C-alpha positions as CSV (number, residue, x, y, z in Angstrom):
1,X,80.5,53.5,23.7
2,X,79.2,49.9,23.7
3,X,75.7,51.1,23.1
4,X,76.8,53.1,20.1
5,X,78.7,50.1,18.7
6,X,75.6,47.8,19.1
7,X,73.4,50.4,17.3
8,X,75.9,50.7,14.4
9,X,76.1,46.9,14.1
10,X,72.3,46.6,14.0
11,X,72.1,49.4,11.4
12,X,74.8,47.7,9.3
13,X,73.0,44.3,9.4
14,X,69.7,46.0,8.4
15,X,71.3,47.8,5.4
16,X,73.1,44.6,4.3
17,X,69.8,42.7,4.5
18,X,68.2,45.2,2.0
19,X,70.8,44.2,-0.6
20,X,69.8,40.5,-0.4
21,X,67.3,39.5,-3.1
22,X,63.6,38.7,-2.5
23,X,62.4,35.9,-4.8
24,X,58.8,35.6,-6.1
25,X,57.7,32.2,-7.4
26,X,54.6,31.5,-9.4
27,X,53.4,28.1,-10.7
28,X,50.2,27.3,-12.7
29,X,49.3,23.9,-14.2
30,X,45.8,24.6,-15.4
31,X,44.2,23.3,-12.2
32,X,45.9,25.0,-9.3
33,X,48.0,28.1,-8.7
34,X,50.9,28.4,-6.3
35,X,52.4,31.8,-5.3
36,X,55.1,32.3,-2.6
37,X,57.9,34.6,-1.6
38,X,61.3,33.5,-0.5
39,X,63.9,35.5,1.4
40,X,67.0,33.7,2.4
41,X,65.7,30.4,3.9
42,X,62.2,31.8,4.8
43,X,59.2,31.1,2.7
44,X,55.9,33.1,2.8
45,X,53.0,31.2,1.1
46,X,50.4,33.5,-0.5
47,X,48.4,31.1,-2.7
48,X,47.4,28.7,-1.3
49,X,47.7,29.7,2.3
50,X,49.5,27.4,4.6
51,X,46.9,25.3,6.5
52,X,46.8,26.1,10.2
53,X,47.6,23.5,12.8
54,X,44.5,21.9,14.4
55,X,43.9,23.3,17.8
56,X,43.8,20.9,20.7
57,X,40.4,20.4,22.3
58,X,40.0,22.3,25.6
59,X,39.5,20.4,28.8
60,X,35.9,20.4,30.0
61,X,35.5,22.3,33.2
62,X,33.3,21.3,36.0
63,X,30.0,23.2,36.0
64,X,29.8,25.9,38.6
65,X,27.1,25.9,41.2
66,X,24.3,28.5,40.6
67,X,24.5,31.5,42.8
68,X,21.6,32.4,45.0
69,X,19.6,35.4,43.6
70,X,20.1,38.6,45.6
71,X,17.1,40.3,47.1
72,X,15.9,43.3,45.1
73,X,14.9,46.5,46.8
74,X,11.5,48.0,46.0
75,X,11.8,51.1,43.8
76,X,11.0,54.3,45.5
77,X,8.8,57.0,43.9
78,X,10.6,59.9,42.4
79,X,10.3,63.2,44.3
80,X,8.7,66.2,42.7
81,X,10.9,69.1,41.9
82,X,10.6,72.0,44.3
83,X,10.9,75.0,42.0
84,X,8.3,73.8,39.4
85,X,4.6,74.5,40.2
86,X,2.1,71.7,40.3
87,X,0.1,73.0,37.3
88,X,3.2,73.1,35.0
89,X,4.4,69.8,33.7
90,X,8.0,69.0,33.1
91,X,7.3,68.0,29.4
92,X,6.7,71.7,28.5
93,X,10.1,72.7,29.6
94,X,12.5,72.8,26.6
95,X,15.5,70.6,27.1
96,X,17.8,72.3,24.5
97,X,17.5,75.8,23.3
98,X,17.5,76.2,19.5
99,X,21.0,76.7,18.1
100,X,21.6,79.7,15.9
101,X,23.2,79.1,12.5
102,X,26.5,81.1,12.6
103,X,27.8,79.9,9.2
104,X,27.9,82.6,6.6
105,X,26.9,82.0,3.0
106,X,30.5,82.7,1.9
107,X,31.9,79.9,4.0
108,X,29.4,77.4,2.6
109,X,30.3,78.4,-1.0
110,X,34.0,77.9,-0.2
111,X,33.3,74.4,1.2
112,X,31.2,73.5,-1.8
113,X,34.0,74.2,-4.2
114,X,36.0,71.1,-4.9
115,X,39.8,70.8,-4.9
116,X,39.9,70.5,-8.7
117,X,37.9,73.7,-9.2
118,X,40.3,75.6,-6.9
119,X,43.3,74.2,-8.9
120,X,41.8,75.3,-12.2
121,X,41.1,78.8,-10.8
122,X,44.7,79.1,-9.4
123,X,46.6,77.7,-12.4
124,X,44.3,77.8,-15.3
125,X,44.1,75.1,-18.0
126,X,47.7,75.4,-19.1
127,X,48.9,75.2,-15.5
128,X,46.8,72.1,-14.9
129,X,48.2,70.4,-18.0
130,X,51.8,71.2,-16.8
131,X,51.0,69.7,-13.4
132,X,49.6,66.5,-15.0
133,X,52.7,66.2,-17.3
134,X,55.0,66.6,-14.3
135,X,53.0,64.0,-12.3
136,X,53.0,61.5,-15.2
137,X,56.8,62.1,-15.6
138,X,57.3,61.2,-11.9
139,X,55.2,58.1,-12.1
140,X,56.9,57.0,-15.4
141,X,60.4,57.4,-14.0
142,X,59.4,55.6,-10.8
143,X,58.0,52.6,-12.6
144,X,61.1,52.6,-14.9
145,X,63.5,52.5,-12.0
146,X,61.5,49.7,-10.3
147,X,61.2,47.6,-13.4
148,X,64.9,48.1,-14.2
149,X,65.9,46.3,-11.0
150,X,63.5,43.3,-11.5
151,X,65.2,40.2,-12.7
152,X,63.4,37.2,-14.3
153,X,65.5,34.2,-13.4
154,X,63.2,31.5,-14.9
155,X,60.2,31.7,-17.2
156,X,58.6,28.6,-18.7
157,X,55.3,28.7,-20.6
158,X,54.0,25.6,-22.3
159,X,50.6,25.8,-24.0
160,X,48.8,23.0,-25.9
161,X,46.0,24.8,-27.8
162,X,42.8,22.9,-28.4
163,X,39.3,23.6,-29.7
164,X,36.0,22.1,-30.7
165,X,37.2,21.5,-34.3
166,X,40.2,22.3,-36.5
167,X,38.9,25.8,-37.3
168,X,38.5,26.8,-33.6
169,X,41.9,25.2,-32.7
170,X,43.7,27.3,-35.4
171,X,41.9,30.5,-34.2
172,X,42.8,29.8,-30.6
173,X,46.4,29.2,-31.6
174,X,46.5,32.6,-33.4
175,X,45.0,34.3,-30.3
176,X,47.6,32.8,-28.0
177,X,50.5,33.7,-30.3
178,X,49.3,37.3,-30.9
179,X,48.9,37.8,-27.1
180,X,52.1,36.1,-25.7
181,X,54.8,37.1,-28.1
182,X,54.2,40.9,-28.3
183,X,53.9,41.1,-24.4
184,X,57.2,39.2,-24.2
185,X,58.8,41.7,-26.5
186,X,57.7,44.6,-24.4
187,X,58.8,43.0,-21.1
188,X,62.3,42.2,-22.6
189,X,62.8,45.9,-23.1
190,X,61.8,46.8,-19.5
191,X,62.9,43.9,-17.4
192,X,66.2,41.9,-17.3
193,X,66.0,38.2,-18.3
194,X,68.8,36.0,-16.9
195,X,67.8,33.2,-19.2
196,X,66.0,33.1,-22.5
197,X,62.3,32.4,-21.8
198,X,61.2,28.9,-22.6
199,X,58.0,29.5,-24.6
200,X,56.3,26.6,-26.4
201,X,52.9,27.1,-27.9
202,X,51.6,24.2,-30.0
203,X,48.2,23.4,-31.7
204,X,46.8,20.1,-30.7
205,X,43.9,19.2,-33.0
206,X,42.9,16.2,-30.9
207,X,42.2,18.3,-27.8
208,X,39.0,20.1,-27.1
209,X,40.4,22.2,-24.3
210,X,43.7,24.1,-24.0
211,X,46.3,23.0,-21.5
212,X,48.6,25.7,-19.9
213,X,51.6,25.2,-17.7
214,X,53.7,28.2,-16.4
215,X,56.7,28.4,-14.0
216,X,57.9,31.9,-13.2
217,X,60.7,33.1,-10.9
218,X,61.4,36.8,-10.3
219,X,63.8,38.4,-7.9
220,X,64.6,42.0,-6.8
221,X,66.7,43.7,-4.2
222,X,64.6,45.7,-1.7
223,X,67.3,48.5,-1.4
224,X,66.7,49.7,-4.9
225,X,63.0,49.6,-4.6
226,X,63.1,51.5,-1.3
227,X,65.5,54.1,-2.8
228,X,63.4,54.8,-5.8
229,X,60.3,55.1,-3.6
230,X,62.0,57.7,-1.4
231,X,63.4,59.7,-4.3
232,X,60.3,60.0,-6.4
233,X,58.1,60.2,-3.3
234,X,60.0,63.4,-2.3
235,X,59.4,64.8,-5.8
236,X,55.7,64.1,-5.6
237,X,55.5,65.8,-2.2
238,X,57.3,68.9,-3.6
239,X,54.8,69.0,-6.4
240,X,51.9,68.8,-4.0
241,X,53.4,71.6,-1.8
242,X,53.9,73.9,-4.8
243,X,50.2,73.4,-5.8
244,X,48.9,74.2,-2.3
245,X,51.1,77.3,-2.0
246,X,49.8,78.8,-5.2
247,X,46.2,78.0,-4.1
248,X,46.8,79.9,-0.8
249,X,48.3,82.8,-2.6
250,X,45.4,83.1,-5.1
251,X,42.9,82.8,-2.2
252,X,44.6,85.7,-0.3
253,X,44.7,87.9,-3.5
254,X,41.0,87.3,-4.1
255,X,40.1,88.2,-0.5
256,X,42.2,91.4,-0.7
257,X,40.6,92.4,-4.0
258,X,37.1,91.8,-2.6
């Protein structure tokens, strides 16, 4: 009974730990990039990696005394085989007899056929299109369920756009605005923002190079990611099994007809 209670407590702790959020932090100041994960009070540095502690120098050992060389025995001459006559040399005896090729031409043709050709033969063009539509639908729903549980807690982007002259500065400013704001609109429809993103893009005609600063903090609960992975992974496996079953049935029918 005690063992069962211990197992139940461990399982409960593991399940509860999946509901605790994992935080991803990204900082970029134009010169260096920092990326790390935080779970509870534990940090995992990804970029840059945490420097390793310098190893202590090993103590020098005393040199060992050289061992005396052992006496080598003189090699004896190999004895001649008894059953082979003297006139016949051992080189003429074949070591391995030639192997006969037992593979039939039908088996080589079956191996040469790729998986895609077999699927086309089994399902036809319309069947392959249906399979692709179902696969795309599974991937789309999986990504939607994952993105739905991603929360952006902080997003700061400050850009001071520069250029060689006023013309290039204005062009670069237009490029930045046309790239940042549409992407932000798409992300706002897919991901939850806890705070309004702090986006500030300015044109600085005195600068020759652009200056970018970004501070991003994202969090998600592992339970929802794992649940969506299991659900849509099962659907993908079922689709694969249906494809292989139809392929086997068509191969059996073709063999019976032949």
